[in-house]
C-alpha positions as CSV (number, residue, x, y, z in Angstrom):
1,M,-20.6,-8.8,-19.0
2,G,-17.5,-10.8,-19.8
3,R,-14.1,-10.1,-18.3
4,I,-12.6,-6.8,-19.4
5,D,-9.6,-7.2,-21.7
6,F,-6.7,-4.7,-22.1
7,E,-8.1,-2.7,-25.0
8,T,-11.5,-2.4,-23.4
9,A,-10.0,-1.3,-20.1
10,L,-7.9,1.4,-21.9
11,K,-11.0,2.7,-23.7
12,L,-12.7,3.1,-20.3
13,Y,-10.5,6.2,-19.7
14,D,-12.5,7.9,-22.5
15,A,-15.9,6.9,-21.2
16,D,-18.4,9.3,-19.7
17,F,-17.0,10.2,-16.2
18,F,-20.3,9.7,-14.3
19,D,-21.2,6.5,-16.2
20,L,-17.8,5.1,-15.4
21,G,-18.4,6.0,-11.7
22,D,-21.8,4.4,-11.7
23,E,-20.4,1.1,-13.2
24,A,-17.7,0.9,-10.5
25,D,-20.2,1.9,-7.8
26,A,-22.4,-1.0,-8.9
27,V,-19.6,-3.5,-8.5
28,R,-18.7,-2.0,-5.1
29,K,-22.3,-2.3,-3.9
30,Q,-22.5,-5.9,-5.1
31,L,-19.4,-6.8,-3.1
32,H,-19.7,-4.6,0.0
33,G,-23.0,-2.6,-0.1
34,K,-22.5,0.8,1.5
35,K,-19.8,-0.4,3.9
36,T,-16.4,1.4,4.0
37,Y,-13.7,-0.4,5.9
38,F,-10.9,1.1,7.9
39,N,-8.6,-0.1,10.7
40,I,-6.9,1.4,13.7
41,N,-3.3,1.2,12.7
42,R,0.1,2.8,13.1
43,H,2.8,3.1,10.4
44,I,6.3,2.8,11.7
45,N,9.2,3.7,9.4
46,P,12.2,2.6,11.4
47,T,15.0,4.0,9.2
48,N,15.4,6.3,6.2
49,V,19.0,5.2,5.3
50,C,18.7,3.6,1.8
51,K,21.2,2.1,-0.7
52,D,18.7,2.6,-3.5
53,V,18.1,5.9,-5.3
54,C,14.5,5.9,-6.6
55,K,13.8,9.2,-8.5
56,F,10.3,9.5,-7.0
57,C,11.4,9.1,-3.4
58,A,11.6,12.0,-0.9
59,Y,12.0,9.8,2.1
60,S,15.4,8.3,1.6
61,A,18.3,10.0,3.3
62,S,20.7,9.2,0.5
63,R,19.3,12.0,-1.7
64,K,17.7,15.3,-0.8
65,N,17.1,14.4,2.8
66,P,20.4,14.7,4.8
67,N,18.7,13.9,8.1
68,Q,19.5,10.3,8.6
69,Y,17.9,8.3,11.3
70,T,17.6,4.7,12.5
71,M,15.2,3.9,15.4
72,S,16.3,1.6,18.2
73,H,14.2,-1.4,19.2
74,D,13.3,0.3,22.4
75,E,11.9,3.3,20.5
76,I,9.8,1.1,18.3
77,L,8.5,-0.9,21.2
78,K,7.5,2.3,23.0
79,I,5.5,3.3,20.0
80,V,3.8,-0.1,19.9
81,E,3.0,0.2,23.6
82,E,1.4,3.6,23.0
83,I,-0.8,2.4,20.1
84,D,-1.8,-0.7,21.9
85,K,-3.4,1.5,24.6
86,K,-5.2,3.4,21.9
87,G,-6.7,0.2,20.5
88,A,-4.6,-0.3,17.4
89,K,-4.9,-3.7,15.8
90,E,-2.1,-3.4,13.3
91,V,1.4,-2.1,13.1
92,H,2.7,-1.5,9.5
93,I,6.5,-1.5,9.3
94,V,8.1,-0.4,6.1
95,S,11.5,1.1,5.8
96,A,14.3,2.2,3.5
97,H,16.9,-0.4,2.3
98,N,19.4,0.2,5.0
99,P,22.6,-1.9,4.6
100,N,23.8,-1.1,8.1
101,T,21.0,-2.4,10.3
102,G,21.1,-6.0,9.4
103,L,18.6,-8.8,8.9
104,E,18.7,-9.8,12.5
105,W,17.7,-6.2,13.5
106,Y,14.5,-6.6,11.5
107,L,13.7,-10.1,12.7
108,E,14.4,-9.3,16.3
109,I,12.0,-6.4,16.4
110,F,9.2,-8.4,14.8
111,K,9.8,-11.1,17.4
112,K,9.8,-8.6,20.3
113,I,6.6,-7.0,19.2
114,K,4.8,-10.4,18.7
115,Q,6.0,-11.7,22.1
116,A,4.8,-8.5,23.9
117,Y,1.7,-7.9,21.9
118,P,0.5,-11.2,20.4
119,H,-2.9,-9.7,19.5
120,I,-1.3,-7.0,17.2
121,H,-1.1,-7.9,13.5
122,I,2.3,-7.2,12.1
123,K,2.2,-6.1,8.4
124,A,5.8,-5.7,7.4
125,L,8.5,-5.7,4.7
126,T,7.6,-4.9,1.1
127,A,8.8,-7.2,-1.7
128,A,11.4,-4.6,-2.4
129,E,12.7,-5.0,1.2
130,V,12.6,-8.8,0.9
131,N,14.6,-8.6,-2.4
132,F,17.1,-6.2,-0.8
133,L,17.6,-8.5,2.3
134,A,17.9,-11.6,0.2
135,K,20.6,-10.0,-2.0
136,E,22.4,-8.3,0.9
137,Y,22.6,-11.5,3.0
138,N,22.9,-14.0,0.2
139,K,19.7,-15.8,1.0
140,S,16.9,-17.1,-1.1
141,Y,13.4,-15.5,-1.1
142,D,12.1,-18.7,0.5
143,E,14.6,-18.3,3.4
144,I,13.7,-14.7,4.0
145,L,10.0,-15.3,3.9
146,D,10.2,-18.3,6.3
147,L,12.3,-16.2,8.7
148,M,9.6,-13.4,8.6
149,I,6.9,-15.9,9.5
150,E,9.0,-17.5,12.2
151,N,9.5,-14.2,13.8
152,G,5.9,-13.0,13.8
153,V,5.2,-11.2,10.5
154,D,1.5,-11.8,9.6
155,S,1.0,-10.2,6.2
156,M,2.9,-8.2,3.6
157,P,2.2,-4.7,2.4
158,G,1.9,-4.0,-1.3
159,G,4.8,-1.5,-1.6
160,G,7.6,-1.6,-4.1
161,A,5.2,-2.4,-7.0
162,E,5.3,1.2,-8.3
163,I,4.6,0.5,-12.0
164,F,5.3,-3.0,-13.4
165,D,6.3,-1.9,-16.9
166,E,10.1,-2.3,-16.9
167,K,10.9,0.7,-19.1
168,V,9.1,3.0,-16.7
169,R,10.6,1.1,-13.7
170,N,14.1,1.4,-15.1
171,Y,13.6,5.2,-15.3
172,I,12.0,5.8,-11.9
173,C,13.6,3.2,-9.7
174,K,16.5,1.5,-11.5
175,G,18.2,-1.2,-9.4
176,K,15.1,-1.8,-7.2
177,V,13.2,-5.1,-7.2
178,S,12.1,-6.0,-10.8
179,S,8.4,-6.6,-11.6
180,D,9.1,-10.4,-12.1
181,E,10.9,-10.5,-8.7
182,W,8.1,-8.6,-7.0
183,F,5.6,-11.2,-8.3
184,E,7.8,-14.1,-7.4
185,I,8.0,-12.9,-3.8
186,H,4.3,-12.4,-3.5
187,R,3.5,-15.7,-5.2
188,K,5.8,-17.5,-2.7
189,W,4.2,-15.6,0.2
190,H,0.7,-16.6,-1.0
191,E,1.8,-20.2,-1.3
192,R,2.6,-20.2,2.4
193,G,-1.1,-19.4,3.0
194,K,-0.4,-15.7,3.8
195,K,-2.1,-12.6,2.5
196,S,-0.6,-9.4,1.0
197,N,-1.7,-6.2,-0.7
198,V,-0.6,-4.7,-4.0
199,T,-0.1,-1.0,-4.8
200,M,0.4,1.0,-8.0
201,L,2.1,4.4,-8.0
202,F,0.6,6.6,-10.7
203,G,0.5,10.2,-11.8
204,H,4.2,10.6,-12.6
205,V,5.7,9.6,-15.9
206,E,3.7,6.5,-16.7
207,K,0.9,6.4,-19.3
208,R,-2.6,5.0,-19.1
209,E,-1.6,1.8,-20.8
210,H,1.1,1.2,-18.2
211,R,-1.6,1.4,-15.5
212,I,-3.8,-1.1,-17.3
213,D,-0.9,-3.5,-17.9
214,H,-0.2,-3.2,-14.1
215,M,-3.8,-4.2,-13.3
216,M,-3.8,-7.1,-15.7
217,R,-0.6,-8.6,-14.2
218,I,-2.2,-8.4,-10.7
219,R,-5.3,-10.1,-12.0
220,D,-3.3,-12.9,-13.5
221,L,-1.4,-13.7,-10.2
222,Q,-4.7,-13.4,-8.2
223,D,-6.3,-16.0,-10.5
224,E,-3.4,-18.2,-9.6
225,T,-3.1,-17.7,-5.8
226,G,-6.0,-15.6,-4.5
227,G,-3.6,-14.1,-2.0
228,F,-4.2,-10.4,-2.6
229,N,-6.5,-8.8,0.0
230,C,-6.6,-5.3,-1.5
231,F,-5.4,-3.1,-4.4
232,I,-4.1,0.3,-3.5
233,P,-3.6,2.9,-6.2
234,L,-1.1,5.4,-4.7
235,V,-1.1,9.0,-6.1
236,Y,2.4,10.2,-6.8
237,Q,3.5,13.1,-4.5
238,M,5.4,15.8,-6.3
239,E,7.6,17.5,-3.7
240,N,11.3,16.9,-2.8
241,N,12.2,14.3,-5.5
242,Y,14.0,13.9,-8.8
243,L,11.2,13.1,-11.2
244,S,10.4,16.8,-11.9
245,V,6.8,16.2,-12.9
246,K,5.5,19.6,-13.9
247,E,1.7,19.2,-13.4
248,P,-0.1,17.1,-10.8
249,I,-2.5,14.5,-11.9
250,T,-6.1,15.7,-12.0
251,A,-8.8,14.5,-9.6
252,N,-10.8,13.4,-12.6
253,E,-7.9,11.2,-13.8
254,I,-7.5,9.8,-10.2
255,L,-11.1,8.9,-9.9
256,R,-11.2,7.3,-13.4
257,T,-8.2,5.2,-12.4
258,F,-10.0,4.0,-9.2
259,A,-13.2,3.1,-11.2
260,I,-11.3,1.3,-13.9
261,S,-9.3,-0.7,-11.4
262,R,-12.5,-1.8,-9.6
263,L,-13.9,-3.0,-12.9
264,V,-10.7,-4.7,-14.1
265,L,-9.7,-6.4,-10.8
266,D,-12.8,-8.5,-10.6
267,N,-11.0,-11.1,-8.4
268,V,-9.4,-8.7,-5.8
269,P,-12.0,-8.1,-3.1
270,N,-11.0,-4.7,-1.8
271,L,-10.1,-1.4,-3.4
272,K,-8.4,1.1,-1.0
273,A,-8.4,4.9,-1.4
274,Y,-5.3,5.5,0.6
275,W,-6.2,9.0,1.9
276,V,-2.5,9.7,2.7
277,T,-1.7,10.1,-1.1
278,S,-5.1,11.1,-2.5
279,T,-6.1,13.6,0.2
280,V,-9.0,12.8,2.6
281,N,-11.6,14.6,0.5
282,L,-10.8,12.8,-2.7
283,A,-10.6,9.5,-0.9
284,L,-14.2,10.1,0.4
285,V,-15.3,10.8,-3.2
286,A,-13.5,7.7,-4.4
287,Q,-16.1,5.7,-2.3
288,E,-18.5,6.6,-5.2
289,F,-16.0,5.3,-7.8
290,G,-15.4,1.8,-6.5
291,A,-13.3,2.2,-3.3
292,N,-14.5,0.4,-0.2
293,D,-11.6,1.0,2.1
294,L,-9.9,4.1,3.4
295,D,-7.0,2.4,5.2
296,G,-7.0,3.7,8.7
297,T,-6.2,6.3,11.4
298,I,-2.4,5.7,10.7
299,Q,-1.4,8.0,13.6
300,K,2.0,8.8,12.0
301,E,3.4,8.4,8.5
302,S,6.8,9.5,7.3
303,I,7.3,8.3,3.7
304,N,4.6,10.1,1.7
305,S,4.5,13.1,4.0
306,A,8.2,13.7,3.1
307,A,7.0,14.2,-0.5
308,G,4.2,16.7,0.5
309,A,1.3,14.5,1.6
310,K,-0.6,15.9,4.6
311,S,-0.4,12.6,6.5
312,A,2.4,13.1,9.1
313,N,0.1,12.8,12.2
314,G,-2.8,10.7,10.9
315,I,-6.5,11.3,11.7
316,E,-8.4,10.9,15.0
317,L,-10.7,7.9,15.1
318,E,-13.9,9.9,15.8
319,E,-13.2,12.3,12.9
320,F,-12.4,9.4,10.6
321,V,-15.7,7.7,11.4
322,G,-17.6,11.0,11.1
323,L,-16.2,11.7,7.7
324,I,-17.3,8.3,6.4
325,K,-20.8,8.7,7.8
326,D,-21.2,12.2,6.5
327,S,-20.3,11.0,3.0
328,G,-23.2,8.6,3.1
329,F,-21.4,5.3,3.9
330,I,-21.3,2.9,6.8
331,P,-17.9,2.9,8.7
332,V,-16.8,-0.6,9.5
333,E,-13.7,-1.2,11.6
334,R,-11.9,-4.3,10.3
335,D,-8.8,-6.2,11.2
336,S,-5.9,-6.6,8.8
337,L,-7.5,-9.6,7.0
338,Y,-10.9,-7.8,6.5
339,N,-12.8,-9.5,9.3
340,E,-15.4,-7.1,10.6
341,L,-14.7,-5.9,14.2
342,K,-17.3,-3.1,14.7
343,V,-19.9,-1.4,12.6
344,W,-20.1,2.2,13.6
């Protein structure tokens, strides 16, 4: 079968549900067999003070959340010390766009973590944060990215992608990094020999064609750089935000989107069912619709849980492994770059 074009991809939404799942599952098996990857990780969200006002966000303290906070470096290091004892291999640091903390505040904490825990992979700063810091401190993207690497950042998360269509973007997150800027930042990161992920926020005001367009743009950059580790479709969370979406997206539509993304993104090796936004149960089913990664134990998560996701305290490792086994797949602990560490 040749490469799937836009029109064909869009028609897949009307294909038989189980046939579509079988097609995506065949691709998954070809790439990964019955292995499902996860890592032992911890999300740290150091501040919720944000100069941007994205309509879908329930985390930012500038809107419906009056409880502002900014963590000290000592607080962050204490968390890293605790997760190191629990065997965590990755710390995932993503925040709001806080104009008060300063570029040095970010760079110093990365450096402190890397010096104290050189074996822990630092995944930090979305392209939206890089764009914010570049504009706030009058620096180029190149300068910010080089400073990140110098201070210990190992890879970039895929956040800030939302939906790449600019009309939708203008409505849901006006003023945030544009789609072209997002791609420019990730292209430059890949050119430095570094890896990143890419997300897609769906189930809000976007249409199916916007999702397909989003996937096509990812595929184009991946053809060019090969720098994306993983595609992560994020299910929009409905609570505490300004989009006022009346009905939640159906499980059927979510699973179709997973399957189609597995078929369209033939050059992105991993498809993650991020259980934080999809629910654990649906993430487990997504393994049959092309997904080969369930993220990780997480331990604590603030951004999606603020909008209603049941993710505030993560999942215990033994439970996580058991869920994957019980669903008929092989749990494989990985590092942040998808090297296999342990087959459970």
